[in-house]
C-alpha positions in Angstrom: 164.3 91.9 138.3 161.6 90.2 140.4 159.0 91.6 142.8 161.4 91.5 145.8 164.1 93.4 143.9 161.5 95.8 142.6 160.2 96.6 146.1 163.8 97.2 147.3 164.4 99.6 144.4 161.1 101.5 145.0 162.1 101.9 148.7 165.7 102.9 147.8 164.3 105.7 145.5 161.7 106.6 148.2 158.7 106.1 145.9 155.6 106.7 148.0 153.9 103.4 148.8 150.5 105.0 147.8 151.6 105.2 144.2 151.8 101.4 143.7 150.5 98.0 144.9 152.4 94.8 144.4 150.4 91.6 144.4 147.1 93.1 145.3 144.6 95.8 144.2 144.2 99.4 145.4 142.4 102.4 144.0 144.2 105.3 142.3 147.6 103.7 142.0 149.6 101.3 139.7 149.0 97.6 140.5 151.3 94.7 139.4 149.9 91.2 139.6 150.4 87.7 138.1 147.2 86.7 136.4 146.4 83.9 134.0 150.1 83.2 133.3 151.2 86.7 132.7 152.2 89.8 134.6 149.7 92.6 134.4 150.5 96.3 135.2 147.3 98.3 135.5 145.7 101.2 137.3 142.4 100.8 139.1 140.1 103.8 139.0 136.6 103.6 140.5 136.7 99.8 140.0 137.7 100.0 136.4 140.9 98.2 135.5 143.0 100.1 133.0 145.8 97.8 131.7 149.0 99.6 131.0 151.3 96.6 130.2 151.1 92.8 130.1 153.9 90.3 129.7 154.9 86.7 130.5 158.2 88.2 131.8 158.3 89.3 135.5 161.5 91.2 134.7 159.8 93.2 131.9 156.8 94.0 134.1 158.9 95.0 137.1 161.1 97.2 134.9 158.1 98.9 133.4 156.6 99.7 136.8 160.0 101.0 138.1 160.3 103.2 135.0 156.8 104.6 135.5 157.5 105.4 139.2 160.9 107.0 138.5 159.4 109.2 135.7 156.6 110.2 138.1 159.2 111.1 140.8 161.2 113.2 138.2 158.0 115.1 137.2 157.2 115.8 140.9 160.7 117.0 141.6 160.6 119.3 138.5 157.2 120.7 139.6 158.6 121.4 143.1 161.7 123.1 141.6 159.5 125.3 139.3 157.5 126.6 142.3 160.6 127.9 144.1 
């Protein structure tokens, strides 16, 4: 999977755009960038970069971000169902 395919899947599953940033930096979300010859998946919290995953493989990095987002969606859905 590449960034374009990842973006399409995130949109298909209706992952809120404020949860991730592809090819840039944003506070309080997961960011995925290509830096120094490798793909870096990290969160940025108050300017501090917390690296979650690094790989030379775009496919692995994209798959990891998709997995994180789908797990987060599942947790949100479960929380919603538990409130009803």
